[in-house]
C-alpha positions in Angstrom: 0.0 0.0 0.0 1.3 3.4 -0.8 0.2 6.9 0.1 0.8 8.3 -3.4 -2.4 8.2 -5.5 -2.3 7.5 -9.2 -3.3 11.1 -9.9 -0.3 12.4 -7.7 1.9 10.0 -9.6 0.9 11.4 -13.0 1.4 15.0 -11.6 5.0 14.0 -10.5 5.6 12.4 -13.8 4.4 15.5 -15.7 6.4 17.9 -13.6 9.6 16.0 -14.4 8.7 16.2 -18.1 8.5 20.0 -17.8 12.2 20.0 -17.0 13.0 17.8 -19.9 10.9 20.2 -22.3 13.1 23.1 -21.2 16.3 21.1 -21.9 15.0 20.0 -25.4 14.2 23.7 -26.2 17.8 24.6 -25.1 19.1 22.0 -27.6 16.8 23.4 -30.4 15.0 20.0 -30.5 11.7 21.6 -31.4 9.9 18.5 -32.7 10.7 16.7 -29.5 9.3 19.6 -27.3 6.1 19.3 -29.2 6.0 15.4 -28.8 7.0 15.4 -25.1 4.6 18.4 -24.3 1.7 16.2 -25.6 2.6 13.4 -23.0 2.9 16.1 -20.2 -0.5 17.5 -21.1 -2.0 14.0 -21.2 -0.7 13.0 -17.9 -1.8 16.3 -16.3 -5.4 16.0 -17.7 -5.7 12.3 -16.8 -4.5 13.1 -13.3 -7.0 15.7 -12.9 -9.7 13.3 -14.0 -8.6 10.6 -11.7 -8.5 13.2 -8.9 -12.3 13.7 -9.2 -13.0 9.9 -9.6 -13.1 9.5 -13.3 -11.0 6.7 -14.8 -9.6 8.1 -18.1 -9.8 6.2 -21.3 -6.6 5.0 -23.0 -6.6 7.5 -25.8 -4.6 10.7 -26.0 -7.0 13.6 -26.1 -9.1 13.6 -22.9 -9.9 17.3 -23.2 -13.6 16.6 -24.1 -13.9 14.7 -21.0 -12.7 17.7 -18.9 -15.5 19.7 -20.5 -18.1 17.0 -20.0 -17.3 16.5 -16.3 -16.5 20.4 -15.5 -19.0 20.3 -12.7 -16.8 18.1 -10.5 -14.0 20.6 -10.5 -13.4 23.9 -8.6 -14.4 27.1 -10.4 -10.8 28.4 -10.4 -9.9 25.5 -12.6 -13.0 25.1 -14.8 -12.5 28.5 -16.3 -9.5 27.0 -17.9 -11.0 24.0 -19.4 -11.8 25.4 -22.9 -8.2 26.4 -23.3 -7.0 23.0 -21.9 -9.3 21.1 -24.3 -7.9 23.2 -27.1 -4.2 22.5 -26.0 -5.1 18.7 -25.7 -6.6 18.7 -29.1 -3.8 20.6 -30.9 -1.0 18.5 -29.2 -2.8 15.2 -29.9 -3.0 16.1 -33.8 0.8 16.9 -33.7 1.8 13.9 -31.7 2.8 11.4 -34.4 4.1 13.9 -36.8 6.3 15.5 -34.3 7.8 12.0 -33.4 7.7 10.0 -36.6 7.1 12.5 -39.3 6.1 11.2 -42.8 7.7 10.8 -46.3 7.1 14.4 -46.9 7.2 15.6 -43.4 10.6 15.7 -41.6 10.0 16.7 -38.1 13.4 18.2 -37.4 12.8 20.5 -40.4 9.1 21.2 -40.1 9.0 22.4 -36.4 10.4 25.7 -35.4 11.2 27.5 -32.2 7.7 29.2 -32.1 6.2 25.7 -32.2 8.2 24.6 -29.4 7.7 27.7 -27.3 3.8 27.4 -27.8 4.0 23.7 -26.7 6.0 24.5 -23.6 3.8 27.4 -22.6 0.8 25.1 -23.1 2.5 22.3 -21.0 3.1 24.7 -18.3 -0.5 25.9 -18.3 -1.8 22.3 -18.0 0.6 21.5 -15.3 -0.4 24.6 -13.4 -4.1 23.5 -13.6 -3.4 19.9 -12.5 -1.4 21.2 -9.6 -4.4 23.2 -8.4 -6.6 20.1 -8.7 -4.3 17.4 -7.5 -1.9 19.4 -5.2 1.6 18.5 -4.5 
């Protein structure tokens, strides 16, 4: 038996990924920032859902579930849900391209600093919201 909940574990894992994102940005690894930001956001949102008693599904974009179950969350966090859902949707779309690319889409050439900075800012936003819901 452990005193750490699964939601707290997700929050811890998300926090560690934030430091990795910052390092990847310093290394100009823009596509990797986008890819890893998606994982951070997924963990943060799924942790939030778990904290209020919802077992999240095994897919990557759970933003719609936040909106569906918004009444279970404090007002201070609920007002962020539209943006969190948009962030989740955007990063989910970018997930595979940022990691694998495609014949005509080379991730290291297609993603730029602005993409990485957006992903990092979005990841921070999600982590802050999760911290409010789950705590430390």
